[in-house]
Structure formats: structure tokens, C-alpha cells
C-alpha positions in Angstrom: 0.0 0.0 0.0 1.4 1.2 -0.1 1.5 2.4 0.6 0.2 0.6 -2.8 -0.3 -0.5 -6.4 2.9 -2.5 -6.9 3.1 -5.5 -9.1 3.0 -8.0 -6.3 6.1 -10.0 -7.1 8.3 -7.0 -6.5 6.0 -5.6 -3.9 6.1 -8.6 -1.7 9.8 -7.9 -1.0 8.9 -4.6 0.5 5.9 -6.1 2.3 8.1 -8.8 4.0 10.1 -6.0 5.6 6.9 -4.7 7.2 5.4 -8.0 8.1 5.8 -7.7 11.8 5.0 -4.0 12.2 2.5 -3.8 15.1 -0.1 -1.3 14.0 -3.8 -0.5 13.4 -5.2 0.4 10.0 -6.5 3.9 10.9 -9.7 3.1 9.1 -10.3 0.3 11.6 -8.8 2.1 14.7 -10.7 1.1 17.8 -12.3 3.9 19.8 -10.1 3.5 22.8 -7.8 6.6 23.2 -4.1 5.6 23.1 -3.3 7.6 26.2 -4.5 10.5 28.2 -1.1 12.1 27.7 -1.5 12.4 24.0 -4.2 15.0 23.2 -2.8 15.6 19.7 -3.2 11.9 18.8 -6.6 11.6 20.5 -8.2 13.9 17.9 -6.7 11.9 15.0 -7.8 8.6 16.4 -11.3 9.8 17.1 -11.7 11.2 13.6 -10.4 8.1 11.8 -12.5 5.9 14.1 -15.6 7.5 12.6 -14.8 6.3 9.1 -16.8 3.1 8.1 -16.2 3.1 4.3 -14.1 5.1 1.9 -14.0 5.3 -1.9 -11.8 7.4 -4.2 -10.2 7.5 -7.6 -6.5 6.6 -7.5 -3.4 7.2 -9.7 -0.1 5.6 -8.8 3.5 5.7 -10.0 5.9 3.0 -8.8 9.6 3.5 -9.2 11.3 0.1 -9.1 15.0 -0.4 -7.9 16.1 -1.1 -11.5 14.9 2.3 -12.7 11.6 1.1 -14.3 8.6 3.4 -13.7 5.1 1.8 -13.7 1.8 3.7 -13.8 -1.6 2.6 -12.6 -5.0 4.2 -12.2 -8.4 3.0 -11.1 -11.1 3.1 -8.4 -10.4 2.4 -4.7 -12.8 1.1 -2.0 -12.2 0.1 1.6 -14.1 -0.4 4.8 -13.6 -0.5 8.6 -13.4 -4.3 8.6 -10.1 -4.1 6.7 -11.6 -5.1 3.3 -10.1 -3.5 0.2 -10.9 -3.4 -3.5 -9.1 -1.6 -6.4 -10.5 -1.8 -9.9 -7.7 -0.8 -12.2 -8.5 0.5 -15.7 -4.9 1.4 -16.6 -2.6 0.1 -18.0 -5.0 -2.8 -18.3 -8.2 -3.9 -16.6 -7.4 -5.7 -13.3 -9.1 -6.1 -10.0 -7.5 -6.4 -6.6 -9.5 -7.6 -3.6 -8.4 -8.3 0.0 -10.8 -9.7 2.5 -10.9 -12.1 5.4 -10.3 -15.1 3.2 -7.3 -13.9 1.3 -5.8 -11.5 -1.3 -6.9 -11.8 -4.9 -5.3 -10.2 -8.0 -7.5 -10.9 -11.0 -6.2 -10.2 -14.6 -9.0 -10.8 -17.1 -6.6 -10.6 -20.1 -4.8 -13.7 -18.7 -8.0 -15.4 -17.4 -6.1 -15.9 -14.2 -6.5 -14.9 -10.6 -3.4 -14.8 -8.3 -4.2 -15.7 -4.7 -2.7 -15.6 -1.3 -5.0 -17.2 1.3 -5.6 -15.7 4.7 -5.7 -12.1 5.9 -2.5 -10.2 5.2 -2.8 -6.6 6.1 0.7 -5.9 4.8 -0.6 -6.6 1.3 -3.1 -3.7 1.5 -2.7 -0.5 -0.4 -2.3 2.2 2.3 -5.6 3.8 3.0 -5.3 7.6 2.9 -4.4 8.2 6.5 -3.3 4.7 7.5 -0.9 5.2 10.4 -0.5 2.3 12.7 -1.9 -1.3 13.1 -2.3 -3.6 16.0 -3.9 -3.7 19.4 -4.0 -0.2 20.7 -3.9 -1.3 24.3 -0.5 -2.8 23.8 1.1 0.2 22.2 3.3 2.7 24.0 3.1 6.3 22.8 5.8 8.8 23.6 5.9 12.5 22.7 9.4 13.4 21.3 9.0 17.1 20.8 8.7 19.1 17.6 10.5 19.2 14.2 10.5 21.8 11.4 9.2 20.9 8.0 8.1 22.7 4.8 9.3 26.3 5.3 9.7 26.2 9.0 6.3 24.8 9.9 6.3 22.8 13.2 5.3 19.2 13.5 4.7 17.2 16.7 6.7 14.0 16.7 5.6 10.7 18.4 7.2 7.3 18.8 5.1 4.2 19.0 6.4 0.9 20.2 4.9 -2.5 21.1 6.0 -5.2 23.5 7.6 -8.0 21.6 8.5 -6.0 18.6 11.9 -4.4 17.9 10.4 -2.0 15.5 9.6 1.7 16.2 7.0 3.7 14.4 7.7 7.4 14.4 4.8 9.7 13.4 4.7 13.4 12.7 1.5 15.3 13.1 0.6 18.9 12.4 1.0 21.2 15.5 -2.8 21.3 16.0 -3.1 17.5 16.0 -5.5 17.4 13.1 -3.7 15.2 10.6 -0.6 13.1 10.1 2.3 14.4 7.9 4.8 11.6 8.0 5.5 8.1 9.3 8.7 6.2 9.6 9.2 2.5 10.4 12.6 1.9 12.1 14.4 -1.3 13.0 16.1 -2.0 16.4 19.2 -0.1 15.3 17.3 2.9 14.1 17.7 2.2 10.4 14.8 3.4 8.3 12.8 0.5 6.7 9.8 2.5 5.4 8.9 6.1 5.1 5.4 7.4 4.2 4.8 11.1 3.5 1.2 12.4 3.6 0.2 15.6 1.9 -2.6 17.5 0.1 -5.0 16.9 3.0 -8.7 17.4 2.3 -11.7 17.2 4.5 -14.0 14.3 3.9 -16.9 13.6 6.3 -15.3 16.1 8.7 -12.0 14.2 8.7 -8.6 15.4 7.4 -7.4 12.8 4.9 -4.3 13.0 2.7 -4.9 13.1 -1.1 -1.2 12.2 -1.8 0.9 9.4 -0.2 4.5 8.9 -1.1 6.2 5.7 0.1 9.9 4.7 0.3 10.4 1.0 1.2 13.7 -0.7 1.6 13.8 -4.2 0.0 16.5 -6.7 -0.7 16.5 -5.5 -4.3 16.8 -1.8 -3.3 14.4 1.0 -2.4 11.0 0.9 -4.0 9.4 4.4 -4.3 5.7 4.9 -5.0 3.5 8.0 -5.3 -0.3 7.7 -5.0 -2.8 10.4 -5.6 -6.4 10.1 -4.4 -9.2 12.2 -5.7 -13.0 12.4 -5.1 -12.5 10.9 -1.6 -15.8 10.0 -0.1 -16.4 8.5 3.3 -19.3 6.6 4.9 -21.3 5.9 1.8 -23.0 2.6 1.6 -21.0 0.4 -0.8 -22.4 -2.2 -3.1 -23.2 -5.5 -1.4 -20.6 -8.2 -2.3 -18.0 -5.6 -3.4 -15.2 -7.2 -1.4 -16.0 -10.8 -2.5 -14.1 -12.4 -5.4 -16.3 -14.5 -7.6 -14.3 -16.8 -9.8 -15.5 -17.7 -13.2 -15.4 -21.2 -14.6 -12.8 -20.3 -17.2 -10.5 -18.5 -14.7 -7.4 -20.3 -13.6 -6.1 -19.9 -10.0 -2.4 -19.5 -9.4 -0.3 -18.7 -6.2 0.4 -15.0 -5.8 4.1 -15.5 -5.8 3.9 -16.8 -9.4 2.6 -13.4 -10.7 
């Protein structure tokens, strides 16, 4: 998700680096405040907790380690249960669905669906505003002070850790605690594994959501860089029944996702 839209064979390398990140998809954040000592984060959690569904148009550019640039565009849907669907219309018609049964990448031109069984949140394209995943009650939030960004604007910096994980999530919010600006995932030695930059925030359903997400993910093959733009963001509309269910046709072959 990447934040999102990679061809999965290359993308899985980046996802494996993030496999053990203890976090909460902000869309599915529980309503329990992280801590009384974090008023800036309380507002963000409360706002994102109000989101039940989200839809948008999406355009993506993915810069592969070898220098190749790939372009994608389509329609994006997600809900608070962690379900996701992307209907790509460029460069070819494809459908990506993630639900409780697995991850499905259907390419009609090949008459093939590539499947990974079981819920895997790391395969999800980052929801606009996805910050952390996991059990909120087990997370430790610490305020680290302020940093300057974008022509001397101040950001509040928070570190988030979880017992049993060596990783640290560092989050930058605007000084008023309305939205997230940046997220880092660091290993036990402080090396950066993933960086996500959030910008172009718009108000949808009373919530500040980024319309642009830029992701830098370190993989064994090198750094994968993606840029995703969301437009027409709409929240809490009733989505079509069965939207997140993949229905396989008789003439559709099924292959493992890692063969894609």
C-alpha cells in the first residue's frame, strides 16, 4: 500500500520488511484513546474511528529499484473491517480484492487470478491516513518534541512501540493534532525501513485525509518508491453488497500470488 499498487512480485519484497509491524489500520482504529497524555493523537484517532467506508479514484506511480517506472489508475474502495478493492483501468483492466479469506489479484486478459490465502494486512494498499496497526492497548506512545518541515512549519513527533517487537514507528502530526504528515518505520538499530509522506490533506466527512501518499520502502533489491494520488475521496457511503467478495468464473485459472 502502499502504501500501494505495486506489481505484487516486487511488492512482496517490501511487504516482507513490514510483516511484523505492530499497528492499526487507521480506518479500523478502535475507539479507545491511546493515552490521556496524547491529546494531539486523540483527535486523529477519534476522527479516523468515525470512518466506516471510503472510496476514491486513484493514480499511482511506482519506481522500481532497477529504474523502471510503472503507472496505474483506477477506483479504490475500503471499509472499517479491513476489506479492500481496487478496480484498475490502466494500463489494463485488473481487480485487486483483499478480505478475510485472502488476497486476490485478477487479470482478465490472462484469465487468471493470483491468490494468497488468509488475511494479510501488509498486502493492502495504504488507506489515505493509515498510520498504525495492531492492538492499541499494547502500544506505547511517547511524545518526542517538535521538528520543522516545509518552510519552518512545526510538526509534533511521536514514537510508537509495542512489547515483543523491535520496530519503532515514528509519526509526525501537524502542530494542531488534526492530521498526520509523515510516518517512519525503524528497525532496532534505528535504520529506516519504510517512510510514508502524507500531503494534500482534504476534509471528507469532517476528517482530514491525505490526497497524496509517497512511500519509500527498503527491499533486498533496493528501495521501492511509490507515489499515490487520491481524488474524489468520499467516506461513509453505503457500498455495493458483495463488493469485497471475489467471484471466480469457470474459465478463470487460479495461481499462487508469488507466481505473478
